[in-house]
C-alpha distance (Angstrom), angle and dihedral (degrees) to the residues before:
residue distance angle dihedral
M1 . . .
T2 3.80 . .
T3 3.84 89.9 .
I4 3.78 90.7 51.0
A5 3.84 92.1 51.2
R6 3.80 91.8 46.3
R7 3.79 92.1 51.5
A8 3.82 89.7 47.3
R9 3.86 92.6 52.9
R10 3.80 91.6 49.9
G11 3.79 90.4 53.6
R12 3.75 92.9 -122.7
P13 3.82 114.8 145.9
L14 3.78 114.8 -109.7
S15 3.73 120.8 -125.4
P16 3.83 118.5 -119.0
G17 3.80 88.6 -108.7
W18 3.82 93.8 58.0
I19 3.85 90.8 45.4
G20 3.77 90.7 51.2
L21 3.79 90.5 48.0
G22 3.85 89.1 52.7
F23 3.82 90.3 56.6
V24 3.78 94.7 44.0
L25 3.73 100.2 42.1
P26 3.90 98.6 74.5
C27 3.82 89.9 51.0
F28 3.80 90.3 47.0
L29 3.75 91.9 51.2
L30 3.78 93.3 48.6
F31 3.83 88.3 49.7
L32 3.80 90.2 53.1
M33 3.82 92.1 47.2
F34 3.79 101.4 44.1
R35 3.86 103.6 24.9
F36 3.77 114.4 22.3
G37 3.84 95.6 33.0
P38 3.81 96.7 52.9
A39 3.85 90.0 44.0
I40 3.89 91.5 56.0
A41 3.85 89.2 43.3
G42 3.81 90.4 52.2
V43 3.80 91.5 51.5
L44 3.83 91.8 49.8
L45 3.81 90.4 45.5
S46 3.82 91.0 55.8
F47 3.84 87.3 67.8
A48 3.80 94.3 51.9
N49 3.82 143.5 50.6
Y50 3.81 112.2 -115.9
T51 3.77 124.1 -177.5
V52 3.81 131.6 -163.6
G53 3.85 89.8 -105.8
G54 3.81 90.5 63.0
N55 3.82 99.9 -103.9
L56 3.77 111.6 147.7
E57 3.78 121.8 -166.7
W58 3.79 125.2 179.3
K59 3.82 111.5 -123.7
G60 3.74 104.6 168.9
L61 3.82 113.5 -155.7
L62 3.78 94.0 -15.6
N63 3.82 94.7 107.8
Y64 3.84 89.9 52.4
Q65 3.81 91.0 49.1
R66 3.81 87.9 53.5
L67 3.81 89.7 52.6
V68 3.78 93.8 56.6
A69 3.81 92.2 52.5
D70 3.90 96.6 38.5
P71 3.85 111.0 105.3
G72 3.80 90.4 -165.1
F73 3.83 91.2 57.8
L74 3.81 93.0 45.3
N75 3.85 89.2 50.4
A76 3.85 89.4 48.9
L77 3.79 90.6 51.3
R78 3.88 91.1 50.7
V79 3.85 91.1 47.7
T80 3.75 91.6 50.0
L81 3.78 94.2 49.8
V82 3.86 92.1 47.6
Y83 3.78 89.9 47.8
T84 3.82 90.2 52.1
L85 3.79 93.8 46.4
I86 3.85 89.4 53.4
S87 3.76 100.7 40.6
V88 3.81 104.8 39.5
P89 3.87 99.2 54.5
L90 3.82 91.8 40.8
T91 3.86 91.6 50.0
I92 3.80 92.6 50.5
V93 3.83 94.5 44.1
A94 3.83 92.0 48.6
A95 3.83 93.2 44.7
T96 3.83 92.5 48.7
G97 3.79 93.9 46.8
L98 3.81 95.1 47.9
A99 3.83 91.0 43.5
L100 3.82 89.7 55.2
L101 3.82 91.0 48.0
T102 3.82 92.9 52.3
R103 3.77 95.7 35.5
R104 3.79 97.8 96.7
A105 3.76 122.3 63.2
F106 3.81 112.9 -100.5
R107 3.80 134.6 144.6
G108 3.79 110.6 -67.0
A109 3.83 95.6 10.9
R110 3.80 92.7 131.7
L111 3.79 91.2 48.7
Y112 3.84 91.3 52.8
R113 3.85 90.4 48.7
S114 3.82 89.9 51.5
I115 3.78 91.5 48.6
F116 3.84 90.7 50.8
F117 3.80 91.0 51.9
L118 3.83 95.9 48.2
P119 3.81 95.2 86.2
V120 3.84 88.9 58.7
V121 3.80 92.0 62.5
T122 3.84 94.1 38.8
S123 3.79 115.9 108.1
L124 3.86 109.8 -99.5
I125 3.83 88.7 -141.5
L126 3.81 91.6 54.0
A127 3.83 90.7 45.2
G128 3.81 89.6 51.9
V129 3.80 92.6 51.2
V130 3.81 92.5 49.7
F131 3.79 95.0 46.0
T132 3.79 91.2 47.4
W133 3.81 86.4 63.2
I134 3.82 92.9 42.1
F135 3.82 93.1 53.9
S136 3.85 94.8 42.9
S137 3.75 120.9 108.1
G138 3.79 90.1 -103.0
G139 3.76 96.2 43.3
P140 3.75 131.6 104.2
W141 3.78 94.7 -98.6
S142 3.80 92.2 61.2
T143 3.75 90.0 43.9
V144 3.82 91.4 56.2
L145 3.85 93.5 46.0
S146 3.87 91.8 47.2
A147 3.81 88.1 54.7
F148 3.81 88.1 62.3
G149 3.83 92.6 46.6
F150 3.78 99.5 -97.0
P151 3.85 118.0 138.4
V152 3.78 118.2 -99.0
T153 3.80 110.9 -110.6
D154 3.75 141.8 154.4
W155 3.84 103.1 -111.0
L156 3.77 93.0 -159.9
E157 3.75 90.9 56.2
S158 3.78 92.9 51.0
G159 3.79 119.5 93.0
T160 3.84 88.4 -148.4
F161 3.77 102.8 44.9
A162 3.88 102.1 31.5
L163 3.78 95.3 82.9
P164 3.85 95.9 44.8
A165 3.84 87.6 49.1
V166 3.78 93.5 52.5
A167 3.78 90.6 45.6
L168 3.81 90.9 51.2
V169 3.78 88.6 55.4
G170 3.83 89.3 50.9
V171 3.83 87.8 53.0
W172 3.78 91.5 50.3
T173 3.84 92.8 51.6
R174 3.84 93.7 46.8
F175 3.77 110.9 35.7
G176 3.79 93.5 79.8
Y177 3.80 91.3 64.9
G178 3.78 88.6 50.7
V179 3.82 91.5 52.1
L180 3.86 89.0 57.5
I181 3.82 92.6 50.1
I182 3.87 93.7 46.7
L183 3.80 91.1 44.6
A184 3.79 91.9 52.4
R185 3.75 90.4 52.3
L186 3.81 93.5 44.6
Q187 3.83 89.4 58.8
E188 3.81 88.0 62.9
V189 3.77 96.5 51.8
P190 3.83 106.9 106.5
R191 3.78 110.6 -115.9
E192 3.79 89.0 -148.5
L193 3.80 89.8 72.0
E194 3.76 93.3 55.3
E195 3.81 91.8 43.8
A196 3.82 90.4 51.9
A197 3.81 89.1 50.5
V198 3.82 90.1 51.9
V199 3.84 90.1 51.5
D200 3.79 88.0 52.1
G201 3.82 89.6 54.2
A202 3.83 99.4 -107.0
G203 3.82 114.2 159.0
P204 3.83 123.9 -137.0
W205 3.89 94.2 -89.2
R206 3.83 93.2 49.6
R207 3.80 91.7 45.4
F208 3.81 90.0 51.8
R209 3.88 94.0 44.0
H210 3.86 98.4 44.9
V211 3.77 103.9 25.8
V212 3.82 113.5 24.0
L213 3.81 101.8 30.0
P214 3.81 96.3 56.2
Q215 3.79 88.7 51.4
L216 3.82 89.9 53.0
R217 3.76 94.8 54.5
P218 3.88 95.6 102.2
A219 3.78 92.6 49.5
V220 3.78 93.4 45.3
F221 3.82 90.1 49.1
F222 3.78 90.5 51.2
L223 3.79 90.8 49.1
V224 3.81 93.1 49.0
I225 3.84 89.4 54.9
I226 3.79 95.1 46.0
E227 3.83 97.0 41.6
T228 3.90 90.6 47.3
T229 3.75 89.6 52.9
F230 3.77 92.4 49.0
S231 3.80 93.1 45.8
F232 3.81 90.8 54.0
Q233 3.81 87.8 52.4
A234 3.75 96.7 48.1
F235 3.85 109.9 139.9
D236 3.81 116.5 121.7
T237 3.77 100.9 69.4
I238 3.84 91.8 38.2
Y239 3.80 89.6 54.0
V240 3.73 93.1 49.9
M241 3.82 100.9 38.6
T242 3.78 103.9 37.9
S243 3.84 111.8 -4.8
G244 3.79 87.2 -136.2
G245 3.83 96.2 -51.7
P246 2.90 167.9 152.6
V247 3.84 92.6 73.2
D248 3.85 90.8 -30.2
A249 3.83 91.7 -57.1
T250 3.83 91.4 139.9
Y251 3.80 98.7 28.5
S252 3.78 100.4 135.4
L253 3.79 129.9 -173.6
V254 3.77 95.2 -101.1
F255 3.80 90.3 48.2
D256 3.84 88.6 51.2
L257 3.85 88.4 51.2
Y258 3.80 89.9 49.8
Q259 3.86 92.3 49.4
E260 3.86 93.7 48.4
S261 3.78 94.9 45.7
F262 3.83 106.9 36.0
V263 3.83 102.3 22.9
N264 3.83 103.3 32.1
F265 3.88 94.4 26.4
D266 3.83 88.7 -139.4
F267 3.83 93.5 142.6
G268 3.82 96.7 168.3
Y269 3.77 93.5 54.1
A270 3.88 90.8 44.7
G271 3.80 87.5 51.8
A272 3.80 89.0 55.0
I273 3.85 89.9 51.9
G274 3.77 89.5 50.5
V275 3.83 92.2 51.8
V276 3.83 91.2 50.2
L277 3.80 89.7 48.4
F278 3.84 90.6 52.9
V279 3.76 92.9 45.9
L280 3.83 93.1 49.8
T281 3.81 92.2 48.8
L282 3.87 90.8 48.7
V283 3.80 93.2 47.6
I284 3.80 93.0 48.6
A285 3.82 90.5 47.6
L286 3.81 91.0 51.3
I287 3.80 91.8 48.3
Q288 3.81 91.9 50.3
R289 3.79 88.5 46.9
A290 3.82 90.9 52.1
T291 3.83 92.6 47.6
V292 3.77 117.2 23.4
G293 3.82 97.4 22.4
R294 3.81 97.9 46.1
E295 3.80 94.0 91.9
S296 3.82 92.7 36.6
């Protein structure tokens, strides 16, 4: 920045590279200050014990040893993995299906695409409040199930159904973004390939499986990475709908991190949970990259 100001004072023209640096530098400094800096501080904090009063005590690996023996953390890890296994496949299947339905031009196609995207821009807190009523014993979900002979129950009060219910809300809030990604990729699929498959007598399923789906592999791989990351960070709807209950059935890793940091004020232990969460997300992304994304 100093070099840029010095050149400006001397009246010498700045090269495009320096001008570009001048535009990028403020954003880069803000990124270091509010993203990279806190992340490094969180990693360092995970090796210490820090209290609200400002007392900092080095603990080494003690916080990580607590994690291994903590049943609450192990339950949060299991809940997060189950939540991810439910929400990620459902989100991608729903996004792909709706993208294929609205792919071709027909009357009202743009309206349907906008409707599908609306949940993405809807407040997660508001979505959580609405779906809390929908899944209640007096809500429309129970009314529909009772019409088919199923018992009326509050899904969010059930240890069996609470986590699937919260995961379904996660799918509802995310599938619209997936529809946009899949649609963008579908526009690049050569129509000649599908027309050739039709000439060869391939039906809709065979055309999708052998022509369209291979072309969608990069978009699907991208969605798997993004949705896995979002699933590991699920918090808002869980906080509003169940607060981690019933009996810790929806107690996710991020909810555990929130409880340890802002309820128990155990910042060092919460930092260790955050580091484990980061490492898990990174490892899963690398595994997916090595398997699903290799050919993409």
